[in-house]
C-alpha positions in Angstrom: 101.3 142.8 67.2 101.3 140.6 70.2 102.7 137.1 69.6 100.6 134.1 70.5 102.0 131.9 73.2 102.6 128.3 72.1 99.9 126.0 73.3 101.1 123.1 75.4 100.9 119.7 73.7 98.3 117.5 75.2 99.6 114.5 77.2 100.1 111.4 75.1 97.7 108.7 76.0 99.2 105.4 77.1 97.7 102.3 75.5 98.2 98.8 76.7 96.5 95.6 75.7 93.4 96.2 77.8 93.7 99.9 78.9 94.0 103.4 77.7 95.4 106.0 80.2 94.3 109.4 79.2 93.8 112.9 80.7 90.5 113.7 82.4 88.4 116.3 80.7 87.2 119.4 82.5 83.7 118.0 82.5 84.9 114.7 84.0 86.8 116.5 86.7 83.7 118.6 87.6 81.5 115.5 87.8 84.1 113.7 89.9 84.4 116.7 92.2 80.7 116.5 92.8 81.0 112.8 93.7 78.6 112.2 90.8 78.8 109.7 87.9 78.7 109.7 84.1 77.5 107.0 81.8 81.1 106.0 80.9 82.1 105.7 84.6 82.2 102.2 85.9 80.2 101.3 88.9 82.1 102.5 92.0 83.8 105.4 90.2 84.7 107.9 91.4 85.9 106.8 94.8 86.1 109.3 97.7 89.8 109.5 97.0 89.2 110.4 93.4 86.6 113.0 94.4 89.1 114.7 96.7 91.7 114.6 94.0 89.3 116.2 91.4 88.4 118.9 93.9 92.0 119.7 94.4 92.7 119.7 90.7 89.9 122.2 90.1 91.0 124.4 93.0 94.5 124.5 91.5 93.2 125.7 88.2 93.1 122.2 86.6 95.6 123.2 83.9 98.3 120.9 85.3 95.8 118.1 85.9 94.4 118.1 82.4 97.4 119.1 80.3 100.4 117.4 82.0 101.6 113.8 81.8 102.7 114.1 85.4 99.3 113.7 87.0 96.6 111.1 87.5 95.1 109.9 84.3 91.7 108.2 83.6 92.1 104.5 83.3 89.7 103.4 80.6 89.1 99.7 79.9 89.3 99.5 76.2 86.6 96.8 75.7 83.9 98.6 77.7 85.2 102.1 77.2 84.4 102.8 80.9 86.6 104.7 83.3 87.6 102.0 85.8 90.1 104.0 87.9 93.0 106.4 87.9 96.7 106.0 87.6 99.5 108.4 87.1 102.1 110.5 88.8 101.6 112.6 91.9 103.6 115.5 90.6 106.8 116.6 88.9 110.2 114.9 89.2 111.7 115.4 92.6 115.3 114.4 93.5 115.3 112.2 90.4 112.1 110.3 91.4 108.6 110.2 90.0 105.9 108.9 92.4 103.1 106.7 91.0 99.6 106.5 92.4 96.3 105.1 91.4 93.2 103.1 92.2 90.8 100.7 90.4 87.1 100.1 91.0 86.4 96.8 92.9 84.6 95.3 89.8 87.9 95.1 87.8 90.3 94.0 90.5 92.2 90.7 90.3 92.3 90.9 86.5 95.8 92.2 86.1 94.7 95.7 85.0 96.5 97.5 87.8 99.8 95.8 86.9 99.2 96.7 83.2 98.7 100.4 84.2 101.7 100.3 86.5 104.0 98.8 83.8 102.9 101.5 81.3 103.6 104.3 83.8 107.0 102.9 84.7 107.9 102.7 81.0 106.7 106.3 80.5 108.7 107.5 83.5 112.0 105.9 82.3 111.6 107.6 78.9 113.0 110.6 80.8 116.7 110.2 81.3 116.5 112.4 84.4 114.3 109.8 86.2 116.5 107.7 88.4 113.7 105.8 90.1 109.9 105.4 90.4 108.5 105.4 93.9 105.1 104.7 95.5 103.6 105.0 99.0 100.9 102.7 100.1 98.8 102.4 103.3 99.7 99.4 105.4 96.3 97.7 105.0 96.4 97.7 101.1 97.8 94.2 100.8 97.1 93.8 97.1 99.0 97.0 96.3 102.0 95.8 98.3 102.0 92.5 96.4 101.7 94.3 93.1 104.6 96.6 93.7 106.9 93.9 95.0 105.9 91.7 92.1 106.9 94.4 89.7 110.4 94.7 91.3 109.7 97.6 93.7 111.8 97.5 96.9 110.5 98.6 100.3 112.5 101.4 101.9 112.4 103.1 105.3 109.6 105.7 105.6 108.2 107.7 108.5 104.5 107.7 108.8 101.5 105.5 108.2 102.3 104.4 104.7 104.9 102.0 103.4 107.3 103.4 100.7 108.7 101.5 97.7 111.1 102.5 95.0 112.1 101.0 91.7 115.6 102.1 90.5 116.2 102.7 86.8 117.1 99.4 85.1 
């Protein structure tokens, strides 16, 4: 008799005071990949960047993108229950670092939600003793993202290319 393979445990949602970060469903990924919307998507979601990411997730077979904690997660505002952005990791641990990435819809910016999501991701990252640092790369023109990272203790480091790189060593 063939043994059943163990099923992966679904990613644990991250809950903060105002947000829940949770995996996207297959249906949400498909709608995002079509650049369409759902009733629980905030105005402006998905962005073009989110649409590209969803298409890539589907093309890759989506398993990693819906069943791993090391991917982008839906950022859900708890009071409205709307998806207001994405936040998560760009992939597995590399050279002791996890890279964070994300975006929020314009309607919720300047309310501290991006910082709340970033803090939760950093805390989750450092639960793994193998993580020596969390890093992020941001286009030069995204001033608010630069301020957010520096304000949370990230330090700029040399980087070739059009983006500015930051890292936050393990405390």
